[in-house]
N, C-alpha and C positions, 0 to 999 in steps of 0.2 A: 212570384216573389212573395214571401210571407208578409202578411200585413194584418192589422187589427181591423175589425168592421167599423166603418165610419159612425161617429156619434159620440156622445159624452154622457157620463154618468152625473146626473144631477139629483140631489136629494130633494125630499119634499118640504124643505125649510121655508120656502116662500109662502107656503099656505099658513105656516105657524106665525109668521111675521104679522099677518093680518089679524091674527088671533089676539094680539095686543101686548103692549108693554115692553119693558127693557129686557125681560127674560128672553123673548123671541128674538129681539135684536142681537142679543149676545149669541144665540144659536146660529144666526146667519154669519156673524163675524168669525165663529170658530170653524165654520164650514168652508171658509175662503182662505187662500193664501193672502200674504200681506199685500200683494199687488192686486187683489180683487178677483183673481181667477179661481175657478172652482178647484177644490182639492180633489185628488185622484187616489185611488188605491194602488199600492205598490206590493211587491213581494209575491210569494207564491199564493194561489187561490186558497181561500178557507174551505173547511169542509162544507159548509152551507153553499158557497159558491159552486163548488164541484158538483154537488147534488142538483142545484138549480140549472146550471148550464147544460149538464148531460141530459137532464129530463126535458128541457126545452128542445134540444137537438133530437131526442128520440121521438118526442110527440110530433114535431113537424115531419120527421122522416116517415113515421107510421101513417100519417095522413096523405103522404105523397106531395107534400109541399116542399119541392126541391130547392126553390129559391130561398124560402124561409129557413129550412134546414141548413142550407149553405151559410147563411148569415149568422149562424151561431159557431162558425169555424173561423180559424184565423187565415184561411185562404179560400174565400168564397168563390173566386173566379175558377179555380180548379175543382172545387168540390161540387159545384153546381151541375156540370154535365154528367158526372159519375152518379149522382143522386138522381138526376132526371133520367138516365138510362135504366136505373133500377125499376122504375115503374113503367116508363114509356117503351123502351125497346126490349127490356127483359120480360115484360109483362108479369111482374110480381105484385101481388095484391094480397089483401087481408093480413097486412103486416102487424105482428105483435113483438115487441121488444121488452125483454125482461132483464133489468139491470141486476148485476150481482154486487157483493160487498166491495167497495172501493178499497184499493190498497194505495194510500197516498193519493196521488192525483190520477191514478189509473183506474178506470171503471170497466170491469168485465161485463159482458152481456150476451144474451142468447137471442137469436132471431128465428122466429116461426112465421112462415108465410105460404102462399099458394102461387104456383107458377101456372098460368093458363095461356094456351095457344092453340088455334085451330081446332078447338073442340076437345083438346086434351088438357088435363090438369094434374098436377102432382104437388104434394106438400114438399116444402123446402125448410130445412133446419140447419143451423150452424152457429158457432160461437165466435166472437171477436172481442175487441177491447178498444177503448179510446183513452186518451190523456187530456186532462183539462190544463191550459196554461193561461197566463195573463197576456191579453193583446198588447202588442208593442206600442200602438199608437192610441188605442182606445182604453187600455188598462182594464177592459172587461174580462170576465172569465170565459174563455172560449175553447172549443174542441180543437186540439192540435191536429190539423188535417193530414191524414195519410189515406190513400185510397183504400188500404187494408182495413180501415174502419168499417167500410161498407161491406166488404168481403175479404177474408184473409188471403185469397189468391189474386187480389187486384194490386197492380203496381201503378206507378205514375204514368198517366196517359191512357190506361186501360179503361174499357167500358164493358158493360153487360149487355147481352142480346139473347133473345129466344127465337128460334125459327128452324127451317130445315138446315141440317148440318152442311157445312162447306164440303166436307168429305165423308164418304161412307165409313162406318167403323171397321176396324181391322181386329183379327185375332192374331196377335204376334206370337210366334213361336221360336224357340231356339234352334240351334243347328241339328239337335236330335228330336225335334218336334214337340218339346215341352212348352206349354202355354206360358207366356210372360205377361203378367198384369202389374199395374202400378200399385195394387193393394199388397202383393207379395213382394215386389221389388220397388219400393217407394221412389228411389231416385231415378227410375226409368221413366217416370211420368212425362217430363218434357220430351224425352227421347221418343217415347211411343206417340205422343201428340204429333211430333214432326213426321214421324214415319207415316202416320195416318194421313196427314195433310199431303204428303208427297206421293204415297203409293195406295191410298185408299181405293181410288177409282181403278187402279191396275190390279188390285187384289180381288175384284169381282164382287164387292159388297154393294148395298143400296143405302142411302143416307136416311137417318131418322130425324126426329125433332128434339132439339137440345137447348138448354141454357148453357151459355159459354162465356168465357172471358175473351173479349176481342182485344188483343194486345196492341200497344201502340206501334211496335215495330212490325212492318209489313212482312218481314221475313220470319216472324214467330207464328207458329200454328196456334189456332184457338185452343183454349183449354176447356174441356167439358166439365161443367159442374153438376148437371142433372139431365137425365134422359127422359123425355115425356113420352115419346114413341120410339121403340127400338127399330133401328135399321138392320139390315142383314149384314153380318160381318164377313169380310173376305179374309182368308188365311194368308198371312204374310210371313215367309221364312226369313229369319235374321241369321247373322253369323254368331250370335251370342251363344254362350254356354251357361246354362242355368246354374251349374255347380260353381263355376268361377264367378258368375254374377252375384250369387249368394255370398260368396266369400268376400267379394269387393264391398258389397252393402254393409256387411258386418264390420269390416275393417274401418271404413270411413266414419262410421258412428262413433268410433273412439276419439276422434279428433275433430274439433269444430273447424269449419271452413276448409274442408279437405276434399280432394278429387283424385280419382285414380282411373286408368285405362290399362286394359290388358289386351295384347294382340298375339296372333300366331305368326311367328316370323317366316314360316315356310309358305304361307298364302297371303298374309296381310289381314286376315279375318280379325275383326274386332271380337274379342271374347267376353269382355265385360267393360261397362263404363258406369261409374258411380260417383255421386256428389253428395256431401253433407254440408249444405250451405243454408243460411237463413234466407237469403234472396231467391232460392230456387234456381239460380243461374247454372247452366250446364258449362262450368268452367273446365270440365274434363275435355271437352271439344273446343270450347270458344274462348278459354282464358288466354289473356295476352300478358305474360309476366316474365321478368328475367329469370332464367333457369339456374342461375348460380353455377356451381362447379360441375353440374351434369353436362354443361356445355363442353367440358374438357375432352369429352369423347370426340366431338367434332374438331375441336382444337388440336388434339393429339393426332388425328387422322391428317389434319392440314399440315402440320409440322413434318409428318413422315412423307406425305405426297409430295410436298415441295422440296424435299431432300435437306431439310434443315437439321434434322436429327432422326433418330429411330428409337424403338423401345429400349435398346441397350445403349443408345447413344447419350451424349451429355444433356443434361437439363438441370444445372445447379439450382439449389434452393436457398438463396440468401434471406436474411431476416426481412429485408425491405427491398423494393425495387422502384425506381423512378422513371417515369415516361412522360416527357413533355410537362414537366413541373408538377405532375401528380404523383404522389407517393403511395405505393400499394403495400400492404403487409399480409401476413398469413394469419390463420386462426390462432388464437391464444394457446400456447402450449406446444405448438409445432416447432421442433428443434431445426435449425438451418443445417443445410448439408451442401456444401460447395462441390462435392464430388457426386452428387446425385445424378442418376440416369433418368430418362423420361419416365420409365416404368416406376422408378422410386418415387418420383414427384407426383405422378398420377395416383399412385396407390394411396399416397399420404395427402393428396389434394393440396399440394403446394402452389399457391397463387403465384408467388414471385418467379417461379420457374418458367411460367408461361408468359408472364409479363415481360421477362428479359428478351423474349423473341419478337416482341412488338417492333423493334427496329429492323428486323430481318424480313418479316412477312410483307407482302404487298397490302395496300389498303383494302383491296377486293379478294384477298386470298381466302379468308374465311367464308366470304359470301359465296364464292365460286365452289368451294368444298361442300357447303350446306346444300347448294342447288344442284350440283352435278353428281355428287356421290350419295347424298342423303335425301334428295327429292323436296327439300324444304324451300319456302320463301318465294315460290312462283305463282301462288294463289290459283292453283289448278287442281287441288284435291277434289275428288267427287266421291265422298264417303258414303253418301246416301241421305245425310242431313247436313245442315250447316256446320262448318267446322273452320277453325283458324289453321292456316298452313305454315305458321312460323315466320319469323322476320329476323334476317341476319343482314342488316345494311352494310354497305361498304363505308364505314365511318372512319374518318380521319381524326387527328388530334388525340386527346387522352382516351377517346372511345376505342381507338384500335387496340389498346391494351386491355380496356375494361371488357371489351367484347370477347376476348380470348378466355376470360374466366367467367363468362356468362352474366356480366353486368352491362353497363353502358346501354346500347340501344337494342341488344338482342332481346327478342320476345318469343316465348314458347308456351305451349299448352301441354298438359299431361299426354294427350294423344300424340303430339309432335315427338316428345321424348321417349314414349313407348316405342314409336316408329324408329327413332335413332337407335335405341338398344337393340331392336329387332334387326336393323341393318347391320350393326356390329356383330351380332350373333351369326349372321348367315353370310355377310359380305354383299348381299342383294337388297336393294330397295324394292319393296313392294307396298304400293299405296294402301293404307288401311281402308277397309270397306266394312260397312254394317249390313248391307244387303247386296246381293249378287248383281253385278253389272248387266247380267242377262235380262234382269227385270225391266230395265229401262234403256239399255244400249248406250249408257253413258261412257265416255272415254276416260280412262283412268290416267293418272299422272305417271311418268316414268323418270328414270335416272340411271346413270351409268353404273352406280354401286361402287364398291370398293374393290380394289385389286386383291388377289389372293394373299399377297405379302402384307399389305396394310390390315386387312381383315384379321389375319393370324396374329399380328402384333397387338391389335386392339383387344381381341379376345384374351390374349395372355395377360395384358394389363388389367383388364376388367375382372378376370378370374383372380388375379393377385389381390385386387381391391376387396373382392368378396371373401377371400379366404384369409388374408393377413393384414389388409389395409383398413381404410376407414369404414368400410361396409361390413366387416367380418362379424361384428356384434349381432347384427340383425340377420345376416345370411347363414349363421351357424346352424348346422343341422340339415341344411338343404343339400340333397345329393344330385348327382347328374352333372351335366355341363352347365356351370353357373358362372355368372359375371355381374358386376354391378358398379355404379358410381354414385357417390353422395354429392349433395350440393346444398348450399345455403346461400340466399340472395337477400342482401340488405335493402331495406325500403325506407326512404325518409318517413319519419313520423311513427314508425313501429318500434316497440321496445325490443322485439326480437325479429330475426330474419325470417323470411319464408323458407320452409323446409321442402327440399326436393330430393327425390331418389329415382334412379332408373336401373333396371336390372332384367336379367333373363335366367331361365332355368329350362333347359332342353328346348322344347318348341313353344315356350310361352315367354313373352317380353311384357314387362309392365313398368309404368312410371306414375308417380303420384306427387302431389303438391299440397302442402298445408300452409295456408296464409298465417303469419305470426306464429309458426310452428317451431322455430329454432333451428338446430343443425339438422342435417339430412337424416341422421340416425334417430332423432328425437320423435319424429311423427310420420313423415313420408316413408321412411325406411321400414318400420314395422308394418305399415299398410301394404306396401309392395311384397314384402316377405310373406305376408298372410296370403296374398293372392297366388304367389308363386308356389307356395306349399300345397295349395289345392290343385292348381292348374298344371304343375310340372308333371 
């Protein structure tokens, strides 16, 4: 919990009192509140306070005085172990910190030091920044503690360590043998770290000596910051395609907080995974967010498989629909159509058409469809690195209706929705994989997949959506066998919805999500279209 460092600011007025006279007495009185308590500073820190507080922190840090340095932050309990690890377990010495010009209360700085371990030494240099705030209880100017102050790769609970690497290094290559590095494909960094952690020993390499970030989560692989002694890398072949990966990397850079995954429907091979996020989180594989109307792919399959309607059957689109006292509406500008078919309502992404079927489906109908046909929600995917397998709970009450339109308690990742698009494209569920199961003998998840009739109807509806429906604008110009579904998921506290989009072109399926990105065609759609344009 954030707090100020204990203590009080007391001026030097007492010494002045002894110097004599009424003038000194007047100074004492003006330095006190009416009740005799010492006055304290309020408001943002001044320029002098910012310079003084940051310099004291830097000086203590340079000297390896972790307890003292932590005392100049507003969370000394959390700061102390990180600062201690900097010198004690990371073996970083000869630290020199050079502050830059402050912008407001933010002070940029550069760090130069030496990492020494087992007779090996290497220079370390990087840049970071800190912010000075006023302590909530002490009213002192203090460093607003974030682990990234010490190193930009550090997150809450992480520490630094130097020693023999936990796993041998790998030379990851794509499906065609092209080398994949985090320097060329930046968002692959966490993915390559996880692959190394899981398969480094199987790839035949030997470990080196490294400075790493030890992450708080036991499931997260170490992040290498500096290599003191090279290990021997083993070659690890992945399912990725360097061309598709490059397109995915470029596409997500255009939209903040974006993630995309591309898979090969005929095999389940993951062709690309990319994230553009401030927190470095692999949301493409691990995100757990409501997928909005992209969920209608599964919902439409549910309605068809349970015999409630068909692509050419009725699915009226009224202006609003009420289910158990909760009223649902459509996106602004969507004209109602009481004579709409399921294909009509799917292509136009009519929420109310699906909500109207909430009183006809069983509470677990959507759950069974997701599990049995699309392989979701059983927590049994073995992709090769950690992944979220989707969540479609059997929810009663208003969530029965909300789940049908990808809200309520439904949770998905871009990986899940790319797989959904792939299953719709082929009719067969193939669990996504990043490395061959032959490498470690892991058992892949299975599902029955779709009947030929349901798969054909889904493909027809997704093709209509891509060619003349809500996805037509971004899918225009893509040739071959194409299909898509747009989605937007409302989130409390956000000014705009999360943007979702899932689609396929020939033997490539992809899905993207952009947090606070707006409608599906605003952000996620262009990302997916860019990937399909290269991959198809």
